[in-house]
BALOBA-1460 file (C-alpha; in Angstrom, 3 decimals):
// residues 123
<rec num="1" residu="m" x="161.499" y="8.741" z="150.764"/>
<rec num="2" residu="p" x="164.456" y="8.298" z="153.433"/>
<rec num="3" residu="v" x="164.048" y="8.894" z="157.120"/>
<rec num="4" residu="l" x="164.820" y="12.496" z="158.012"/>
<rec num="5" residu="g" x="166.518" y="12.033" z="161.444"/>
<rec num="6" residu="f" x="166.348" y="10.699" z="164.994"/>
<rec num="7" residu="g" x="162.714" y="11.069" z="165.953"/>
<rec num="8" residu="g" x="162.672" y="9.579" z="169.598"/>
<rec num="9" residu="y" x="163.809" y="6.940" z="171.730"/>
<rec num="10" residu="f" x="161.309" y="5.057" z="174.084"/>
<rec num="11" residu="r" x="162.221" y="2.840" z="176.896"/>
<rec num="12" residu="r" x="160.600" y="1.427" z="180.080"/>
<rec num="13" residu="a" x="161.565" y="2.929" z="183.233"/>
<rec num="14" residu="r" x="160.889" y="2.061" z="186.940"/>
<rec num="15" residu="d" x="160.083" y="5.648" z="187.666"/>
<rec num="16" residu="p" x="159.417" y="7.443" z="184.518"/>
<rec num="17" residu="a" x="159.051" y="10.986" z="186.092"/>
<rec num="18" residu="v" x="162.266" y="10.740" z="188.055"/>
<rec num="19" residu="l" x="164.231" y="9.389" z="184.875"/>
<rec num="20" residu="k" x="162.842" y="12.062" z="182.638"/>
<rec num="21" residu="a" x="163.736" y="14.806" z="185.190"/>
<rec num="22" residu="w" x="167.304" y="13.550" z="185.477"/>
<rec num="23" residu="y" x="167.951" y="13.522" z="181.721"/>
<rec num="24" residu="l" x="166.530" y="17.171" z="181.581"/>
<rec num="25" residu="r" x="168.614" y="18.306" z="184.589"/>
<rec num="26" residu="h" x="171.932" y="16.796" z="183.732"/>
<rec num="27" residu="l" x="171.954" y="16.324" z="179.847"/>
<rec num="28" residu="g" x="169.439" y="19.072" z="178.924"/>
<rec num="29" residu="i" x="167.261" y="16.371" z="177.114"/>
<rec num="30" residu="g" x="163.582" y="17.277" z="177.510"/>
<rec num="31" residu="p" x="160.967" y="19.700" z="176.277"/>
<rec num="32" residu="a" x="161.854" y="23.042" z="174.972"/>
<rec num="33" residu="s" x="158.964" y="24.604" z="177.029"/>
<rec num="34" residu="a" x="155.344" y="23.847" z="178.256"/>
<rec num="35" residu="e" x="153.885" y="24.846" z="175.017"/>
<rec num="36" residu="l" x="156.548" y="22.744" z="172.938"/>
<rec num="37" residu="p" x="156.767" y="19.325" z="174.609"/>
<rec num="38" residu="f" x="159.702" y="18.190" z="172.240"/>
<rec num="39" residu="w" x="163.388" y="18.196" z="172.679"/>
<rec num="40" residu="m" x="164.631" y="20.426" z="169.797"/>
<rec num="41" residu="a" x="167.934" y="18.768" z="168.915"/>
<rec num="42" residu="d" x="170.268" y="20.427" z="166.695"/>
<rec num="43" residu="g" x="170.842" y="18.743" z="163.197"/>
<rec num="44" residu="g" x="173.959" y="16.910" z="162.573"/>
<rec num="45" residu="p" x="175.526" y="13.442" z="162.307"/>
<rec num="46" residu="v" x="173.722" y="10.334" z="163.767"/>
<rec num="47" residu="l" x="175.287" y="6.909" z="163.683"/>
<rec num="48" residu="f" x="173.016" y="3.993" z="163.283"/>
<rec num="49" residu="e" x="175.300" y="0.890" z="164.192"/>
<rec num="50" residu="p" x="174.072" y="-2.513" z="165.156"/>
<rec num="51" residu="f" x="176.768" y="-4.251" z="167.194"/>
<rec num="52" residu="a" x="177.428" y="-8.055" z="167.395"/>
<rec num="53" residu="q" x="175.920" y="-9.845" z="170.403"/>
<rec num="54" residu="d" x="179.342" y="-10.567" z="171.775"/>
<rec num="55" residu="s" x="180.708" y="-6.995" z="171.286"/>
<rec num="56" residu="d" x="182.493" y="-5.504" z="174.312"/>
<rec num="57" residu="y" x="181.789" y="-1.849" z="173.258"/>
<rec num="58" residu="f" x="179.090" y="-1.775" z="176.031"/>
<rec num="59" residu="a" x="177.984" y="-4.012" z="178.831"/>
<rec num="60" residu="a" x="176.790" y="-7.371" z="177.624"/>
<rec num="61" residu="d" x="173.631" y="-7.198" z="179.915"/>
<rec num="62" residu="q" x="172.494" y="-4.007" z="178.234"/>
<rec num="63" residu="p" x="170.678" y="-4.397" z="174.785"/>
<rec num="64" residu="v" x="171.319" y="-0.727" z="174.017"/>
<rec num="65" residu="m" x="173.615" y="2.194" z="174.703"/>
<rec num="66" residu="l" x="172.398" y="5.836" z="173.929"/>
<rec num="67" residu="n" x="175.069" y="7.966" z="172.380"/>
<rec num="68" residu="f" x="174.452" y="11.669" z="172.562"/>
<rec num="69" residu="r" x="176.232" y="14.272" z="170.301"/>
<rec num="70" residu="v" x="177.415" y="17.157" z="172.429"/>
<rec num="71" residu="s" x="179.734" y="20.282" z="172.219"/>
<rec num="72" residu="g" x="181.805" y="21.351" z="175.124"/>
<rec num="73" residu="i" x="182.488" y="17.913" z="176.331"/>
<rec num="74" residu="d" x="184.913" y="19.013" z="179.012"/>
<rec num="75" residu="s" x="182.594" y="21.412" z="180.723"/>
<rec num="76" residu="m" x="179.714" y="18.817" z="180.410"/>
<rec num="77" residu="i" x="181.878" y="16.142" z="182.177"/>
<rec num="78" residu="a" x="182.839" y="18.646" z="184.836"/>
<rec num="79" residu="d" x="179.157" y="19.583" z="185.468"/>
<rec num="80" residu="l" x="178.163" y="15.883" z="185.701"/>
<rec num="81" residu="r" x="181.082" y="15.010" z="188.124"/>
<rec num="82" residu="a" x="180.117" y="18.002" z="190.303"/>
<rec num="83" residu="a" x="176.674" y="16.552" z="190.499"/>
<rec num="84" residu="g" x="178.080" y="13.310" z="191.849"/>
<rec num="85" residu="i" x="177.579" y="11.524" z="188.432"/>
<rec num="86" residu="a" x="180.523" y="9.038" z="187.685"/>
<rec num="87" residu="v" x="181.997" y="9.753" z="184.135"/>
<rec num="88" residu="e" x="184.458" y="7.607" z="182.528"/>
<rec num="89" residu="t" x="186.994" y="8.908" z="179.917"/>
<rec num="90" residu="r" x="189.911" y="7.064" z="178.287"/>
<rec num="91" residu="p" x="192.599" y="8.461" z="176.060"/>
<rec num="92" residu="d" x="192.169" y="5.485" z="173.801"/>
<rec num="93" residu="w" x="188.470" y="6.142" z="173.029"/>
<rec num="94" residu="d" x="189.385" y="9.670" z="171.454"/>
<rec num="95" residu="h" x="190.505" y="9.868" z="167.910"/>
<rec num="96" residu="p" x="191.316" y="13.097" z="165.923"/>
<rec num="97" residu="d" x="189.201" y="11.716" z="163.103"/>
<rec num="98" residu="y" x="186.250" y="10.543" z="165.208"/>
<rec num="99" residu="g" x="186.028" y="12.821" z="168.073"/>
<rec num="100" residu="r" x="186.034" y="12.542" z="171.798"/>
<rec num="101" residu="f" x="184.055" y="10.164" z="174.004"/>
<rec num="102" residu="a" x="182.796" y="9.834" z="177.634"/>
<rec num="103" residu="r" x="180.685" y="7.397" z="179.336"/>
<rec num="104" residu="l" x="178.220" y="7.401" z="182.294"/>
<rec num="105" residu="h" x="174.935" y="5.610" z="183.404"/>
<rec num="106" residu="d" x="171.414" y="7.132" z="184.174"/>
<rec num="107" residu="p" x="169.962" y="6.418" z="187.574"/>
<rec num="108" residu="e" x="168.585" y="3.059" z="186.369"/>
<rec num="109" residu="g" x="171.980" y="1.856" z="185.101"/>
<rec num="110" residu="h" x="171.326" y="2.371" z="181.322"/>
<rec num="111" residu="p" x="174.689" y="3.315" z="179.577"/>
<rec num="112" residu="i" x="175.140" y="6.577" z="177.974"/>
<rec num="113" residu="e" x="177.959" y="7.638" z="175.737"/>
<rec num="114" residu="l" x="178.710" y="11.497" z="175.051"/>
<rec num="115" residu="w" x="180.389" y="12.047" z="171.730"/>
<rec num="116" residu="q" x="181.909" y="15.248" z="170.709"/>
<rec num="117" residu="p" x="182.673" y="15.106" z="166.849"/>
<rec num="118" residu="p" x="185.985" y="16.788" z="166.062"/>
<rec num="119" residu="e" x="184.346" y="19.682" z="164.060"/>
<rec num="120" residu="t" x="182.442" y="20.848" z="167.133"/>
<rec num="121" residu="g" x="185.342" y="22.370" z="169.008"/>
<rec num="122" residu="g" x="186.696" y="22.087" z="172.505"/>
<rec num="123" residu="a" x="185.465" y="22.843" z="175.946"/>
């Protein structure tokens, strides 16, 4: 029987409560309610892609990079920047067949990539 989807991501943190609150506030990742302690993610494509040790796709000192599928990437980038969060975009990252991309880091320096697949629409 195959795996049904992404079930969770676990990492160590210097301050777990602060990091959890940051992800909820700025990316909307967190529990749906006090009664439902899970993040209810929408179904859709998920890429599982191991990278070579010498890949320059993300910083060499980071063993992982989170990639979150989003819609409305333009407004999300604007909200993040308004909150003082540095977000990097590059025209060469975007491709009509693959979608649009943006990168940022959480408060502990972990890299995050936002990905808007081409079928999810614009801002």
